[in-house]
C-alpha positions in Angstrom: -1.0 -60.3 1.9 0.9 -63.0 3.6 -1.5 -63.2 6.4 -4.3 -63.7 4.2 -2.5 -66.4 2.4 -1.4 -68.2 5.4 -5.0 -68.1 6.8 -6.2 -69.7 3.4 -3.7 -72.4 3.7 -4.6 -73.4 7.1 -8.3 -73.4 6.3 -7.7 -75.4 3.1 -5.7 -77.9 4.9 -8.4 -78.4 7.4 -11.1 -78.7 5.0 -9.2 -81.3 2.8 -8.5 -83.3 5.9 -12.0 -83.3 6.9 -13.3 -84.1 3.2 -11.0 -87.5 3.4 -13.1 -88.8 6.1 -16.3 -90.3 4.8 -19.4 -88.6 6.1 -22.8 -90.5 6.3 -25.3 -90.0 3.6 -28.7 -88.6 4.7 -32.0 -89.8 3.2 -35.1 -87.8 3.8 -37.5 -85.6 1.8 -34.6 -83.7 0.1 -32.2 -86.6 -0.3 -29.2 -84.6 0.9 -25.8 -85.9 0.8 -23.4 -83.6 2.6 -19.7 -83.4 3.2 -18.2 -82.7 6.7 -16.3 -79.7 7.5 -14.2 -79.1 10.3 -13.7 -75.7 12.3 -10.6 -73.8 12.3 -7.4 -74.7 13.8 -7.9 -75.6 17.5 -6.5 -73.7 20.4 -3.3 -74.7 22.2 -3.7 -78.0 24.2 -4.5 -77.7 27.8 -2.5 -79.5 30.4 -3.7 -82.8 31.3 -5.2 -82.0 34.7 -7.0 -79.0 33.2 -8.2 -81.2 30.1 -9.7 -83.8 32.4 -11.5 -81.0 34.5 -13.0 -79.4 31.2 -14.0 -82.8 29.9 -15.8 -83.5 33.2 -17.5 -80.0 33.4 -18.8 -80.4 29.7 -20.1 -83.8 30.5 -22.1 -82.7 33.4 -23.4 -79.7 31.7 -24.3 -81.1 28.4 -28.2 -82.3 28.8 -29.2 -85.6 27.5 -30.4 -85.5 24.1 -34.2 -86.2 23.8 -35.1 -89.2 21.5 -36.4 -88.1 18.1 -38.7 -90.7 16.6 -40.8 -90.3 13.3 -43.9 -92.5 13.6 -46.2 -93.1 10.7 -49.3 -95.0 10.4 -51.4 -96.7 7.4 -55.0 -97.8 7.5 -57.4 -99.5 5.1 -61.2 -98.9 6.2 -64.7 -99.8 5.0 -66.9 -97.2 5.7 -70.6 -96.4 4.2 -70.0 -93.2 2.6 -66.0 -92.5 1.8 -66.6 -88.9 1.3 -68.4 -87.8 4.5 -65.8 -89.8 6.3 -62.9 -88.1 4.6 -64.5 -84.6 5.6 -65.0 -86.0 9.2 -61.0 -87.0 9.2 -60.0 -83.6 7.8 -62.0 -81.9 10.3 -60.3 -84.1 13.1 -56.9 -83.3 11.8 -57.4 -79.5 12.0 -59.0 -79.8 15.4 -55.8 -81.6 16.8 -53.3 -79.2 15.3 -52.6 -81.1 12.0 -53.5 -80.6 8.4 -54.6 -82.6 5.3 -51.6 -83.5 3.0 -53.4 -85.0 0.3 -56.7 -86.4 -0.6 -58.7 -88.1 -3.7 -61.7 -89.8 -4.2 -62.7 -91.4 -7.6 -65.7 -93.6 -8.8 -64.9 -97.4 -9.5 -67.0 -99.9 -11.1 -68.5 -102.6 -9.1 -69.5 -106.1 -10.0 -73.3 -106.4 -11.0 -73.3 -102.9 -12.5 -72.9 -99.8 -11.1 -70.1 -97.3 -9.4 -69.0 -96.6 -5.8 -67.0 -94.1 -4.5 -63.2 -95.0 -3.1 -61.1 -92.3 -1.4 -57.6 -92.1 -0.1 -55.9 -89.3 2.0 -52.9 -88.5 4.0 -53.0 -86.4 7.1 -50.4 -85.1 9.7 -51.4 -84.9 13.3 -49.0 -84.0 16.4 -47.2 -87.2 17.3 -48.6 -87.2 20.8 -52.1 -87.2 19.2 -51.2 -90.3 17.1 -53.2 -93.0 19.2 -56.4 -90.6 19.8 -56.5 -89.9 15.8 -56.3 -93.5 15.1 -59.1 -94.4 17.6 -61.3 -91.7 16.1 -60.7 -92.7 12.6 -61.6 -96.3 13.4 -65.1 -95.0 15.0 -68.2 -95.9 13.0 -66.6 -97.9 10.5 -68.0 -101.1 8.6 -64.6 -103.1 8.8 -60.9 -102.5 9.4 -59.2 -104.0 6.7 -55.5 -103.4 7.7 -53.6 -101.3 10.0 -49.7 -100.8 10.3 -47.6 -98.6 12.1 -43.7 -97.8 11.6 -41.1 -95.8 13.7 -37.8 -94.4 12.7 -35.3 -93.2 15.4 -33.4 -90.2 13.8 -31.7 -89.2 17.3 -28.3 -89.9 16.2 -28.7 -88.6 12.6 -30.0 -85.3 14.1 -27.2 -85.1 16.7 -24.5 -85.4 13.9 -26.2 -83.0 11.8 -26.0 -80.5 14.7 -22.6 -80.9 15.5 -21.7 -80.5 11.8 -23.6 -77.3 11.6 -21.6 -75.9 14.5 -18.4 -76.6 13.0 -19.5 -75.1 9.5 -20.5 -72.0 11.3 -17.3 -71.8 12.9 -15.7 -72.0 9.8 -17.9 -69.5 8.0 -16.9 -66.9 10.8 -13.2 -67.4 10.3 -13.4 -67.1 6.5 -15.5 -64.0 7.0 -12.9 -62.5 9.2 -10.2 -63.4 6.8 -12.1 -62.0 4.0 -12.6 -58.6 5.6 -8.9 -58.3 6.2 -7.7 -59.2 2.6 -6.7 -56.3 0.4 -5.8 -58.2 -2.9 -8.8 -59.0 -5.2 -7.6 -62.5 -5.9 -7.5 -63.3 -2.3 -11.0 -62.1 -1.7 -12.3 -64.0 -4.6 -10.7 -67.3 -3.3 -12.2 -66.7 0.5 -15.5 -65.9 -1.2 -15.6 -68.9 -3.3 -15.0 -71.1 -0.1 -17.3 -69.2 2.0 -19.9 -69.9 -0.6 -19.6 -73.3 -0.6 -19.5 -73.4 3.4 -22.9 -71.7 3.3 -24.4 -74.0 0.8 -23.5 -76.7 3.0 -25.0 -74.9 6.1 -28.3 -74.5 4.2 -28.4 -78.2 3.1 -27.7 -79.2 6.9 -30.6 -76.9 8.1 -33.1 -78.2 5.6 -32.4 -81.7 6.7 -32.7 -80.9 10.5 -35.8 -78.9 9.9 -37.2 -82.1 8.0 -36.5 -84.3 10.9 -38.0 -81.8 13.3 -41.2 -81.8 11.4 -41.4 -85.4 10.6 -40.9 -86.1 14.4 -43.5 -83.3 15.5 -46.1 -84.5 13.1 -47.1 -88.0 12.4 -48.2 -88.9 9.1 -51.5 -91.1 8.8 -52.4 -92.6 5.3 -55.9 -93.9 5.0 -57.5 -96.0 2.2 -61.4 -95.8 2.2 -63.5 -98.4 0.7 -67.2 -98.3 0.1 -69.4 -100.7 1.8 -71.5 -101.0 -1.4 -68.5 -102.5 -3.4 -68.4 -105.5 -0.9 -72.3 -106.3 -1.2 -73.1 -109.6 -2.7 -75.0 -109.9 -6.1 -78.7 -111.1 -5.5 -81.0 -112.0 -8.2 -84.4 -113.0 -7.1 -83.1 -114.1 -3.9 -80.5 -116.4 -5.5 -76.7 -115.1 -4.8 -74.3 -116.3 -7.5 -71.5 -115.1 -5.2 -72.6 -117.7 -2.8 -72.8 -120.6 -5.3 -69.2 -119.5 -6.5 -67.9 -119.5 -3.1 -69.2 -122.7 -2.1 -67.6 -124.2 -5.4 -64.5 -122.8 -4.9 -64.5 -124.0 -1.4 -65.3 -127.5 -2.5 -62.6 -127.4 -5.3 -60.1 -126.1 -2.4 -61.2 -129.0 -0.3 -60.8 -131.5 -3.0 -57.3 -130.3 -4.0 -56.5 -130.5 -0.2 -57.6 -134.1 0.2 -55.9 -135.1 -3.1 -52.7 -133.5 -2.1 -52.9 -135.1 1.4 -53.7 -138.5 -0.3 -50.6 -138.1 -2.6 -48.4 -137.1 0.4 -49.6 -140.1 2.2 -49.3 -142.6 -0.5 -45.6 -141.5 -1.4 -44.4 -141.3 2.1 -46.1 -144.1 3.9 -48.2 -146.5 1.8 -45.6 -147.0 -1.1 -42.6 -147.6 1.0 -44.8 -150.0 3.3 -46.1 -151.9 0.5 -42.4 -152.3 -0.9 -41.3 -153.6 2.5 -44.2 -156.0 3.1 -44.0 -157.4 -0.8 -40.2 -157.6 -0.4 -40.4 -159.4 3.0 -43.2 -161.9 1.6 -41.2 -162.5 -1.6 -38.0 -163.3 0.5 -39.8 -165.6 2.9 -41.6 -167.3 -0.3 -38.1 -168.1 -1.9 -36.7 -169.2 1.4 -39.4 -171.6 2.0 -39.3 -172.9 -2.0 -35.7 -173.5 -1.4 -36.0 -175.3 1.9 -39.0 -177.4 0.2 -36.9 -178.1 -2.8 -34.0 -179.0 -0.7 -36.1 -181.5 1.5 -37.7 -183.0 -1.6 -34.5 -183.8 -3.3 -33.3 -185.3 0.1 -36.4 -187.5 0.7 -36.4 -188.6 -3.3 -32.8 -189.5 -3.3 -33.1 -191.7 0.1 -36.0 -193.6 -1.4 -34.4 -194.1 -4.7 -31.2 -195.7 -2.9 -33.5 -197.9 -0.9 -35.7 -199.3 -3.6 -32.6 -200.0 -6.1 -31.4 -203.9 -6.0 -27.8 -204.6 -5.2 -25.9 -204.8 -8.2 -24.5 -208.2 -9.7 -21.0 -209.1 -9.0 -19.1 -208.7 -12.1 -17.6 -211.9 -13.3 -14.4 -212.0 -15.4 -14.2 -214.3 -18.2 -10.8 -216.1 -18.5 -9.6 -217.0 -22.0 -7.8 -220.0 -22.7 
C-alpha cells in the first residue's frame, strides 16, 4: 500500500511540474492542443566525465532529422472541356500513386445566353511527383489564369511530438507497473484514471504525427477549371458589343488618367509658378511706382522752388 501511494505521489509531482511549462499548440487537421508530460523519475546522475562521454556518444549516434515540408499548389486554368480535363487529371493522379480528394462541376450562365460547365477539384500526389503533375495539368490548356505554390516546414513540430510521445509512453509503462502491484481498489482506480489520461494524450499525438507524415508525403493540388466558352466575345452580325464597350471603357480610363495628370501638374507646378511670377511682377511694379512717384515729387518740388519770385522784405511801420 505505502509503495503504491509513494509511486503515485512521485508521478503526480512529475506530471504537475511538466504541466506548469507551457506547451506549444499544434494546428492541423484535427486542431490538437496537447499538454506535455515528463517521464518517470530519472536515474541517479552520472559522474561528470561519464555524463560527457554518454552525451557525446548520443550526439554521434543520433541521425540527422530529415526535413519534413508540406507542399501545396493552386491552379486556375481555362480549358475547352472542363469535364474531360477533370477525368484526365483524376487518371493522372491515380497513375502517380495519388487520389482525388474532391471534385465538383456545375453549369454557370454566360453573357449572351446559354450555359457552360465550370469545375473544381483537389487531388493529392506524392510530393516527389508534384512538379511533374503540375506540368501535365498545364498541358493542352487554353490559358493559365493563376498558379501559386506554398510550403510549410514542420520538422521542428514533428520532432517535438516524437519526443513527447516517448515521454508519455515511458510514463504509461510505469503507471501500468504500479497498477499491477496495487492491491487496494482505490489505488487501482487512481492509477487507472491517470493511465487513461496518458493514453488519450498518446493517441492525440500519434494522430497529429500521422497528419504531418501524410501531408508531407502527399502534396495537395487545387484546380479551378474554366470553360473557354465563357470567355468568347458576343458577336451579332459581325458586330461585337464587347469590343465597343472595351474601347469606350479604355477611352474613359485614358481621359480620367489625363485629367488626373493635368490636375496634378496644375496644383504642383502651374499654380505655385503662377503665384511666384505674379508676386514677383507685382512687387516689381510696386517698387517702380514708388520710385517714379519719388522722382516726380523731387523734380516737381525743384521746379516750383526755381520758378517762385523772391519774397519782398517786410517793412515795419513805425507809429508816432
